[in-house]
N, C-alpha and C positions, 0 to 999 in steps of 0.2 A: 503493500501500499504506499502511495506516495505520500510526501508532507502534506500537499495540499487536498488529497484524499480524505487527511486524518484530521481536519479540521471542520469547525464547527461554526457556524456564525451566531454570537450572542447579541442578540437585541437589544437585551435590559439587562443593566443590574439589580437586585433588589436589594437596598439599602436600610437594617434597621436604624430605626431610631427609637426605643424608649417603646419595644411592641409595637411602633406604627411601622411601616413600608414606604419607601419613596422610589422611584425610578429615575434612572439616568440612562442615556444609550449613545454609549461611547462606541466609537467602529474597532469592537477588538474582534480579534477572534481566540478563543479558547480550543484547544486541542481537545479529541473525543475522550481523550484519559481523563485528561484532566475534568472535562464535565462529568463523565461517571464517577470519577473520584469524588467528585464534591456533591453529588446526590445522596451516595455512600455516608454523607459525612453526620447524617441522623437530624431530627427536626423538621423533615421534609422540605431541607433548601432545594431549591430549585438550581439556584444559579450562585457562584459563590459570592459570598456574603460578606463585603469588607469589615463588619463587625467583628466578626467568629476569626479568633487568633489560628483556626484551624487552616482557614481558609486565606491567610495572610500570602501563600505561596502561588496560589492564582491570580494573583492584584500583579501587575510590570512593578517592576524595581523603582521604576522613575516615581512612581505613583506612592508607593510603601514609603520614600524615603524622604517625599514632602515633610517640613512641617506642621502645615495646615490639616495635612490628611491624617499626622500621629496625634495633632491638639484635637480633631474633629473624632475621631475615634476612641480616643481617652474621654472626652465631656460627655461623648453619647454614652457609651459602658457606663459612666458613674452617674448617670441620669442627669448632670448638672447641665443639660444644654436649654435656654430658655425656648419659645417657641420663634422668635424674631431671627436669634441667630441661631436657630436650628433653619431655618431657611433661607438667611444669607449664607450660611456656609454650604449649604447645597448649589445654590449658583453658584458660589466660587469653585467647588469641586467639579462639575458638571462642566464649566467653563475650561478645569484645568487637564480634564480627564483627557479629552480628543488629541490635543495638541501632545498629551506626554505619549499616550499609547501609539500614538501614530511615530513616535522618534523610535517607539521600539520595534525597529526593523527586525525581520527573519535576520538570523546570523548570516555573517558574511562567508562565502563559497568562493576560494582562489579559482583562476585559472589553470588550466594546463600549459604553460606555455612550449616547453619542449618534450618532443618522446625522441630518441634519439638515438639511433644501431651505428654499433662502431662495427668493420666491416674491414678484412683485409683482405685486398682489392689484387686482381692479376691485370696487368697491363693489355691482355689478349683476351679477357673475356667479361674486362667490367662492365660492361652494358648490361650482362646477363644479371650480372651478382647484383649492381644498384638496383634493376629493376626490380627482383625477386626480394629485397629489401624494403623497397616502397611499398610494396605488397604486402609486408609482413606489418612492417609499423601503419599504413592505414587500417593493417586489421587490430593492432589496439588502439588507436586512437577512437575506431567505432564504437569499439567497446568501453573504452572512458567513458564518452559522450553519452552511451545509454545508460551508463551510471551517474547522470546530473552534471558532468563536466565539460565546460568549453576547452575547446583545445587548440590551441593558436597554429600549430604546425608541424611537419618531419622533419628531422635533420639526419643524415647520416656523418660520418666522418671515419674518414679512411687513417688506414697506419699513416707514419709520416712519409708526406711526398717523397723523400731524398730515395726511400727505400725502393719506390715503383719507376724512378726517374734515372736511375744507375744506370749507365752506360746507354745512356739513350743522347744522341745529339742534343743541343740547345734550341735548335729548332724544332726537334721531335719531341723533348719533353713540354715546352711550350703549347704545343701541338695537342698534348696528350690532356693538360692541365683543362684547356680550353674545351676540348672535348667534353670533357667531364661536367665545365659549367655549362656548357650548350644543354647537356643531358640532364642536369639540375633543375633548368627552366621547362624542358617538356615533361619530365617526370615529375617537376611542383615538390622538392626536397630541397631543405639548405645545405649547400654542401660546405665540411671542413677537410681540409686536406691535410692537417695533422702539424707539427712542429716542423721547420725548418732547421733547427739545431736541437738538440735535447742534452748535450754534452759540451764543457767548455772545449773539448779537445776535437767535436764534429767538422767539417770540412765547411768552409763558409761558400761555396760555388753556389748550392741551394738558396739563400741569401741573396745573390746575385737573381737566380731565376725568380725567387718570388716577388722582389722588387719590381720585375718586369710583368708580373700577374697582378698584382695590386694595382699597380700604375693604369691599366687597361681600363679604359671608359666601359661600363657595363658589366665590370668582374662580380661575379657571386659568393666565388669560393672562399672561405676564411681560413685565416691559417695564424701560426703563433710562434713562439719560440721563449725556451727555457732559458730563463737569465740565472736559476738558482736552485738547489736541490737540500736533500738533506745532508750533503759533503760541503753545503757551503756554497758561496757565490760563484759564479761564471762568468767572471769579469770582461772574458774575451763576449762571450753571447750578450752580456749588455750594451758592450761594443755596437755590436751587430745589430742589434736592437734600433738601438739610437739610429745608426746607419738605413736601415728601414724606416723608420719614422720618418725623418729627416727627406730624404729622395722621394717615399711617396707622397709624401707632404707637397712635394714643388712639382711631382709630375704626374698624378693626379686631376682629374678635374676639381677646383676646390679644395684641392687637400683630402675629400672625402674618403681615398682609399684607405684613411688608416682606420678606418671605422668596423674594417674587414681583420685586422692585426691587434695580437695581444701580446705583449711580455708576460710572461707569466712568470713566476715562481714559486716552487715548491707544492705546484697544483696535482693532485694523484691522478693515475689515469679515472676514466669513464664517468666523468662529470659529464651532464646533459647540457649545459651552459656555453655559450659561444661569447667568446672568440677561442674560450680557454679548453675548449672541450679536446683529449686526445686518447691516442690510445697505442702500445705497443706494437698491435700485431698480434693476431691470437685467435680465438673460436670468436663465433658471433654473439653479442652482447648488445642490450638495450636499455636503457636509462630513461628517470623522467623527471622532469623538473618542474617544481609550481612556481607559480606567481600568486603570490601569497601574501604581497604588503598588504594587503584591503583586511584580511582575516587579523595582523597586526594594528591595522587602526580599529578593527570592531574591537578588539580584546582592551587595548589602552584607554577606549573613548570610557570606560566602565572599571578600569582597573588602574590606579596609580600608583599604589602599593605595590613596591618589588615584591613583595614575601608573597603575593595573589597574583601578581600581573605573570611572574613566570610560570607557576603551574597553571593557570587561566591557558596561557598561551600554548604551553606545552600540550594541553588537552584539546584546543582548539586545532592546531595543527595536525592532531594522532587522527583525529576524525577522519579529516580528507586524505590524508598519507594511506590508511589503512584502507581506506574505499577505493580510491585510484590504485593503488599496490592489486586491491583481489581481483579487481575487473581487468588490470592487465597480464595479471599472472596466469587468471582464467584462460584468457583468450592466448596466451604464447604455450598452453601447455601442447606438447607432443610436436613444439615447430622445429627443438633445435637450437632454438636461440635461450642464451642466460640470461635474465634477468639479475642487470648492476646494481639497482638501488633507485632510492629516491631522494631527489634535494630538494626542501622543503625552504628554503634560502628566499626569504620576504622580496624575491624581485618585481620592484616597482613597472607601472604600466600605464600611461597619458595620465590620467586622473586621479590616479591608485598612487600616491606618494609615501615611501616609508620616510621623509621626512615631517609631512604631516602628522604621521601617527606617532613619532617621538616626540613630535613637540605636544603632543594630547599627551602624553606620558609626562612629560616632564614639568 
């Protein structure tokens, strides 16, 4: 049963004042489970009763926390509210409820920004390999969508391109990479050709090739260069990364070719996000990346205490990570692909700002 199917519109709340009842009409949806529990509460209560402490859980937290609501409840319970104050308070509460209830929006749901496949391609039959990979990733994408999540797109990351351009002439190597670029447009995936250098002692000729690729108008290929690892900083790689950034900035239209390049440090393989995604070659694997800044915004908007915010954020992200994982793993059963994991990094997108989330917390 979907969440929408499990909601029952409540057109009125019966608010008890000293054995009398008044009607308030907030635009509120109580779940069917909540309604059933309220009915079992005794006393013939048909709707959540704001004067009954057992029914506090059914009221939005934005209402329960209002000083006016606590005062209204306390006064009514003690039987100390004069008729005129009762009427004025009821009018005030009636005005507050719709705005506050409307602000209690459904919990934020992240978008799946990336479903990334990691493949080891062969220059002789890479079109077939990439086509099969796209078919698999689309199957995963459809399964995740069926679970209720939007998917931004699919991505494919190859092993480091120097491995499959080695031994080719510069012209042939450029043609191979541009053919992969064109195939990505035709098949509808975002391509990553892996690092130009992984170690400080790697040759620098692939860096020259990469500069040509990134400087080409219309290029879609993404690449990176590893500048540090567990064994320290790769100073030669740092210089080569600087050379890429400077050269591509000068040669590509408006310097925008650098958007497809990343100088990365100590980034483990099989991460789904670009431009840092890479893998060292091996069996086919896939990973998933969430765009979950909106979940952080939602949690931080109502949790400013670090002691509760950490727990609330962990729980919120876990719910979605488990749901997406379950759908993806079920769809991949028997495919020969290995699931590498999910990255819940609060990646922002458009109006969904991680900066806004942090500001709401501090």
